[in-house]
C-alpha positions in Angstrom: 21.3 -18.8 -17.5 19.9 -22.1 -20.6 16.3 -21.0 -19.3 16.9 -17.3 -20.2 18.3 -18.3 -23.4 15.3 -20.7 -24.1 12.9 -17.8 -23.6 14.5 -15.1 -26.2 15.1 -18.1 -28.4 11.2 -18.7 -27.9 10.4 -15.1 -27.9 11.7 -14.5 -31.6 9.7 -16.9 -32.9 6.2 -15.1 -34.7 2.7 -15.4 -32.9 -0.3 -13.7 -33.1 -1.0 -10.1 -30.8 -3.7 -10.0 -28.6 -6.8 -8.4 -30.7 -10.2 -6.5 -30.1 -12.9 -8.4 -28.3 -10.4 -11.0 -26.2 -10.0 -11.1 -21.9 -7.1 -10.5 -20.4 -5.8 -12.7 -17.7 -2.7 -12.2 -16.4 -0.8 -11.2 -12.7 2.5 -11.5 -10.4 3.3 -13.5 -7.5 6.1 -12.1 -5.6 8.2 -13.8 -2.3 10.7 -12.1 -0.4 13.0 -13.1 2.6 15.3 -10.7 4.3 17.7 -12.0 7.3 19.6 -8.9 9.0 22.0 -10.3 11.1 23.4 -7.7 13.5 25.8 -8.7 16.5 22.8 -7.5 19.0 19.9 -8.9 17.3 18.7 -10.8 14.2 16.4 -10.0 12.4 14.3 -12.3 9.5 11.5 -11.0 7.3 9.1 -13.0 5.1 7.1 -11.3 2.6 4.2 -13.0 0.2 2.4 -11.1 -2.4 -0.7 -12.2 -5.4 -1.4 -9.4 -7.7 -4.1 -11.3 -10.4 -5.9 -9.2 -12.4 -8.9 -9.5 -15.4 -9.7 -7.4 -18.4 -11.2 -6.6 -21.3 -9.4 -5.5 -25.0 -12.2 -3.6 -26.2 -10.3 -1.8 -28.9 -6.8 -3.2 -30.7 -4.5 -0.7 -28.3 -7.0 -0.4 -25.0 -7.9 -2.9 -22.7 -9.8 -2.2 -19.2 -10.3 -4.6 -16.1 -10.2 -5.2 -12.4 -7.0 -5.8 -10.0 -6.6 -7.1 -6.6 -3.6 -7.6 -4.3 -3.5 -10.0 -1.1 0.0 -9.4 0.5 1.7 -10.9 3.8 4.7 -10.0 5.8 6.2 -11.0 8.7 9.0 -9.9 10.6 10.9 -12.0 13.6 14.3 -10.5 16.1 14.7 -9.9 19.1 11.3 -11.5 21.1 9.6 -9.1 18.7 7.3 -9.9 16.2 5.1 -8.2 13.0 2.6 -9.6 11.3 1.2 -7.4 8.5 -1.8 -8.4 6.0 -3.0 -6.3 3.0 -5.4 -5.6 0.4 -6.0 -4.3 -2.4 -8.6 -3.8 -5.2 -9.8 -0.9 -8.3 -9.2 -0.8 -11.5 -6.6 -0.2 -14.4 -6.8 0.8 -17.7 -4.1 -0.3 -20.4 -2.8 1.4 -23.9 -0.6 -1.1 -26.0 1.9 -0.4 -29.1 2.5 -3.8 -30.6 6.1 -3.7 -32.0 6.0 -6.5 -34.0 3.8 -9.7 -33.7 6.1 -10.9 -30.7 6.6 -7.4 -29.0 4.4 -4.9 -27.5 4.7 -2.1 -25.4 2.2 -1.2 -22.9 1.8 1.1 -19.9 -1.5 0.6 -17.1 -2.8 3.2 -15.1 -4.3 1.3 -12.0 -6.0 2.8 -9.0 -8.3 1.7 -6.3 -8.5 1.2 -2.4 -6.5 -0.9 -0.4 -6.5 -2.0 3.7 -4.2 -3.5 6.0 -4.5 -5.1 9.5 -1.1 -5.3 11.4 -0.2 -7.0 14.8 3.0 -6.3 16.8 3.8 -9.0 19.1 6.2 -9.0 22.4 7.0 -12.8 23.4 3.5 -13.9 22.4 1.8 -11.1 23.6 0.2 -8.8 21.5 1.1 -5.1 22.0 -0.2 -3.2 19.1 -3.3 -4.6 17.0 -4.0 -1.7 13.8 -5.8 -1.6 11.2 -5.4 0.7 8.4 -7.4 2.3 4.8 -6.6 4.3 1.8 -6.0 4.2 -1.8 -3.3 3.9 -4.5 -2.8 5.1 -8.1 0.3 4.0 -10.0 1.6 3.9 -13.8 3.7 1.1 -14.9 5.4 0.8 -18.2 6.2 -2.3 -19.4 7.4 -4.6 -22.1 4.9 -7.4 -23.5 6.5 -11.0 -25.4 3.9 -12.9 -26.6 4.9 -16.5 -26.4 2.7 -18.6 -27.9 -1.1 -18.1 -29.2 -1.7 -14.7 -26.7 0.2 -16.3 -24.2 3.3 -14.1 -22.8 5.6 -12.5 -20.3 5.2 -9.0 -19.0 8.7 -7.1 -18.2 8.8 -3.9 -16.2 11.3 -2.0 -14.6 9.4 0.1 -12.6 6.9 3.0 -12.1 5.5 6.3 -11.0 3.0 6.1 -8.0 0.8 7.4 -5.1 -0.7 5.6 -1.8 -2.5 6.5 1.6 -3.0 4.5 4.7 -5.0 6.4 7.4 -4.1 4.1 10.4 -7.6 3.8 13.0 -5.4 3.2 16.2 -3.4 6.0 16.1 -3.3 8.7 14.5 -0.6 8.4 12.0 -1.4 8.8 8.1 1.2 7.5 5.9 1.3 8.9 2.4 3.8 7.3 0.1 5.1 8.8 -3.3 7.7 6.5 -5.4 9.4 6.9 -8.8 11.5 4.3 -9.2 12.7 3.6 -12.9 15.8 1.4 -13.3 15.2 0.0 -9.3 12.9 -2.8 -9.8 12.3 -5.8 -12.1 9.1 -7.4 -12.4 8.0 -10.9 -14.4 4.3 -11.6 -14.6 2.6 -13.5 -17.1 -1.1 -13.1 -19.0 -3.1 -14.8 -21.7 -5.1 -12.8 -23.8 -8.5 -15.7 -24.8 
């Protein structure tokens, strides 16, 4: 709680917003650990993700750049293990509107390609090895709080998106549409140079 109050206190101090001709560097780190304790089987899932991005602010309100994500997940339970690695890369465009010298709102529109490699293991032996390729597109509205000299925090509460994965080992195609405003909260950091 004290850290949150400190962050809010720092956010009330005015600093300069990013301007035309600057480079934006930012990203998110994600970690999830979920344990299902069922009387028959206990399952644990661990997920890790890293999503950096770099962009060029070519106008006071517009930024364009590249993004990529590396994520890994592992699920154990009942002698079964599933390992999955996902890599995605693409481009984004951001439109931002300054509300004050401290606060800005923005929307990111990103699109690109993704691939996933998965292994299912049973008692240490591979039972299924699969690869998938696809694409993604999404829009994410967010709030930027300028902490000091272009360094700040990004807060988003969901987004709208679509993604596909086409698996080569099976004739399975996965298409996912999501609309999750208010369901997730993401905090990221960014710096304008």
